[in-house]
N, C-alpha and C positions, 0 to 999 in steps of 0.2 A: 700296729698302726703303719700305714704305707709311708714310705720315705717321701718327704717333701722335695720337690724339684724347683729350686728358686734361682733364677738367673737375672742379673742386671740387664737393663735395656741396652740395645746396640748403640743408641744415642749417647748414653753415658760413657760407655767403654770407648767410643770413638772421640771422646773429648780429651785433648792433650794441650797443655800449656808448655811450649818449648822452652821458655825461660826457666820455669821452675824445674822442669825435668832435666835440662842440661846442667843447671847449677847443682842438682842433687848428685851428679856424678863427679863433682870436683870436691875433694875432701882435703881439709887441712890436717897435717899430722897432729896427734894429740900431745906429743912430747917435743914440740919444736923449741929449739934453744933460744929463739928470739921472739919478740912480739909478732903476732900474725895480724894481717889486715885484709879486709875485703874491699876491693874497689868495684864490686859488682852490685851493691845494694843501691837502687835508685830511689830511695826514700829520703828526701832532704831533711825531714824532721828528726832523723836519727843523729844528725851531726850538729854539734853545739853552735857552729858559726851560722847555721841556717835554721834557727828556731823561728817559729811564727812570730810576727811583729805584734806588739801589744794592741794596735788598733784593730787587728783582725779578731784577736781573742776577746777583747772588750766588747766588740759588737755582738758576738755570740752570747757572752755572759749576760749582757743587757736583755737580749730577747728571751733567753731562758728564764731569767728572773722575773720577767714581766708576766709569766704565766700564760702567755698567749700562743706559745709555740708547742703545745703538747697534743694537739689534735690533728685530724686530717685537714687537708686543703685541696684545692683544685688538682686533678690528676696531672695536668700539664705543668703544675708548679705554682707557687705563691705569686699572685698577680703583681704586687708592687716590685717584687724581685725581677720578674720578667720585664716589667717596664724599665727598670734600671738598666738591665742588660741590653735592652733594645736601644736605649739612648747611648750607652757606652760603646756599642759596636755598630752604630750607623755611620755611613760615610757620605761624601759628597754625591756619589753616583746612586746611592740607594739609602732610603730611610726605613728602618725597621719599626714595627709596632710590637706590642707584647704578643700578638698572635703569631709572630715569626720566631718566638722563643719558646723552647720546651726545656724545662729543668728536669734532670734525670739523676739516677743513682750513680754519681761519678761520671767521669769521662767515658769509662768503659761501658756503663749503662747506656749512655747516649749513643755510643757506637752501635751497641746491640740493638737498640730501638730502630735506628736507621736501616741497618742491614735486614732486620725482620720485615721492614716495610718494602724494601727494594727487591729482595731476592726470592725467587722461586727455585725449586729443585732443577738443577741443570744450568742455571745462570752462573755468571762469574763476576768477580770484581778484580781489578788490577791493584796490586800492592807492591811496595818497593822491596828490593833486596839489596842491602840490609833494610829491615823494617820491623814494625811492631807486630809480633807474631799472633796476637789474639785475633786479628782480622781473619787469619786463616782458620783458627779454631772455630770462630763464630760462623764463618761461611760453611765450613764442613758440617757443623751442627744443623744447618739449614739445608743440607744436601746440595749445596752449591759449591763452587770452586773458587779458590783464591789463586790467581795466576801472578807470578812475580815478574816485575820488570826491574832491570838493573839500574843501580846508581853507580857512577863512575868515580872510583877512589882517587884517581890522579887528576880529576877535575873538581876536586872538593865536594864529591858526592852529589853532583848534579844528576838529574834524570838522563838516562841514555835514551834519547827520543827515537833513535832508530830501533832500539830493542822494544820500546813501547809500541811502535808501529807494527812490529811483528807479532805482538802478543794480543792485540785487540781482536775480538771475535764478534759475530752478530749477537751473541748472548751476553756481551759485556754490559753490565748495568751501571757501573760506577768505577771511577778511578780514585784511589786514596792517595792524597798528597800530604805528607807530614812535614810541616815547616813552621817554626824551627824544628830541627830534626832530632828525634830519638830513634836510633841510637847514635847518629853520626856527629851531632854537634854542629851541623852545617846550617846555613841560612841562605835561601835562594834569592838571587837578584830579581829585581822587577822584570828585567828583560827575559829571564829564564821562566818566570811565572807566566808571562804573556805567551811564551812559546807553548807552555802546557795548556793554557786556556784556549789557544788557537787549535791545538790538537783536539781538545775535548769538544769544541764547537764543530769542528770538521766531522767528527765521528758521532755527534749527538750523544755524548756520554756525560752524565752528571758527575760532579766532583764532591767527594767527602774530604773536606779540608780539616785535617787533624792539627788544630792550633792550640793544643793544651799548653804549649810553651809560648803563648801569645806575648809579644813584646820582650821576650827574654833573650836579648841579643847584646853583644858587645863589640862585634866587628863590623856590622853593617845594619841598615834599617830593616825592620820586619814589615813586609807588605802583606796584609791579610788578603787572601784571595777574593773574598767578597767585595773588597774595595776596588777591584781591578776589572770587573766585568758587569755589563748589563744583560748579557745574552746567555751566559752559561749558568744554569742553576748550581748553586754552591750550598752544601749543607756543612756548616762549620761546627766542629766540636770543640768546646772549651771546658774549663773546670777551675774551681778554686785550688785544686790539689797542688800543682807545681807553681803557679803564679804566686800563691800566698803561702806555700810551703806547708800545706795541711792535707796530704793525700788521704789520711784516714777519715776525713770528714765526709767523703763520698758524695760530693755535690758537683755535678757537671751539667752541661746544657748543649742544646743544638740551636744554632742560629740559621734560619732559612733565608738565603739571598736568592730571590726568584722574582725579579722586578715585573716580568710579564706573565707571571702565574702559569708557567709551563708545567709545573708539578702540582697543579690544583688537586688532582686525584689522590695525591699522597697525603694530604693533610688529614682527611677523615681517617685514613689508615693509621697515621701516627696516633690520633686520638684513641683508636681502638686498642693499640698496643699499650699506650700509657694507662688505659683503664685497667689493665691487667696487673702491672707492677707499681703503679702510682709514682711516688716521688721520694726524694731524700727526706731526712727528718725535718720537720717544719721550722724548728728554731735555728737551723743552719741557713735555710732559705731566707727566713725573715731577716737575717743579719746582712744579706747581700746589699740592700740599699745603703745601710750605714757603712759597710766596708768600702763601697765605692765613693760614698760622700766624704769619708775621712781619709782617703788614700793620699799619703804624703807625696808631694810632687817628685821627690827624688827616690822614691821607694825602689823601683825596678833598677835604677842606675846603681844604687848601693848594693843590692843583691848581686847583680851581674858583675860588678867590679870584683867581688870575691871570686866568682867563677872564672873571670878572665885571668886573675892572678894565678890561679891553679892551672889553667890551660897553658899559660906561658911557661910555667915550670915544666910541665909535661913536654911541651914542644922543645924547650931548650935542653932538657936532660937527654932526650932521645934523638936530638938533631944529628949526632955523629954515628948513629947506629944504622948502618946501610940496609939492614934487613927490615927496618921499620919505617913507616911513613905515616905521620900524624895528620897531614894536611894542615889546614888552618882553622881550628875551632872558632866558631863565631856566635854560638848561642846554645840554648837549652842548658842542660847540666852535665853534658857528656862530651867525650872525645872518642872517636873511632880510629883505631890504629891498624893500618894494613900491614900484613906480614908477607915477606918474600922468603919462602922456604927453600930456595934453590941451594943455598950453601949450609943448610942446617940438617941435623939428624932427627929433627922433629918434622912431621909432615902434615899436620892438621892443627887448626886452632883449638880444637877440643883437647888433643894431646898436649899442645903447648900449655893450655890452662891447667890441665891435670898435673903435669910435671912441675910447672911453676909453683903451684900450691904446695906440692910435696917437698920441693927442693928449696924454695925461698920464702914460704909462708905468706904468699900473696895470692889472693883470689881475684881473677878478672873474668869478664863474661865473654866467652868465645862467640864468634860471629854466627855459628850454627844455631844459637839461641834466637837469632834474628833473621833466620831463613837465608843465611849467606855462608861464607867461608873465608879463610885466609885473612882474618882480622880479629880484633877484640875490642870491647868497649870498656872505657874507664869512667867511673863516676867522679865528677870534679867537686866534691863536697868535703872531703877529709881536710883536717888542718894541713897547712902547707908543708910542715916538716914531715908529715906522714907521706904526702905525695912525693916529696924528694926521696925519702927512704925507699919507697916502693919502686920508683923509677931506677934508682941505683941497683936494686935487687933484680929488676927486669934486665938491665944491662949486663949484669953478671951472668944471669941465666943465658942470655943470647951468646955471650962470649964462650961460655962453657959448651954450648950445643952447636957452635959454628964449626963446620968441617974444615 
């Protein structure tokens, strides 16, 4: 019999997730004499202090037990859930209807749907550095390009507008703005967001507003981009995942803020894409109205108070380490720490992370996983005593590797 020649597609082999692939190179020793910790896992459900609230779980249990959530529904998502989200995220400047809401398979699925609708081969999107790397993965899969623009570490990770101006091209279809920010833990001011909107209007570039951490702040208010403009089309991505601490439920959405219908041609295209992969599990979608109806008034404040306490521990513990700069964390579940390697015998954040894991039993996420360098991300969900212990070990590591 002739030998079979079987080769995977170029498409599949060109698919890379920088987060997973970077973390796989960071190994904890198997015989470490002290407890080991990972500050890299961005799944809040893993940590005991960030378990899903009972009102969220009860809403899903009720819909599942009703027997009504076991079949297919509209490919754009369960109608009453879309109506709930349209009311929850309407603002004085623009009122949404359910036709402006598409429910998708997690926030990542929502991002993928929008990029499929916007990008042709050879087009590009602008994404931040540091930033969420799957935008680059998805763009490359569509034979498009993801061009990074810089965030400024010593200006609390604001957008470098001059760099942004250099990066835009005639084939730029969209700019991605992540706020509150993963991985940086920053929250943009209203004034800074207006600068970004003015830039987008001047260049006629639509915005993909990644607001998966909507309202999850503790240092300053969160201004949703859709609430600040009448003239720039904004496609906002949200999800149950981080706001309600249930990332495994895989239920996200797109909100279309397009008051003057400039993106009219994109709507039937979205319908076509959604007819291919349909929707999240129905009993999760059907719980959305009840989740928002029963949302405790102080829910987000209580969750973010826990994050704030951990951020303050990180900032205080590392304040006297000249090689590190934490900035001022203000939201999401993370803190990005910039590294100055000038007086160290370690010369990259990947090497920093690898040696820290080996010598101190602590795993952090190097900035290379987020399309950047000379920094690392900390997840602010561990118990406070663990955060304290890990910061002490990082300080010991810095002292040992300072020339």
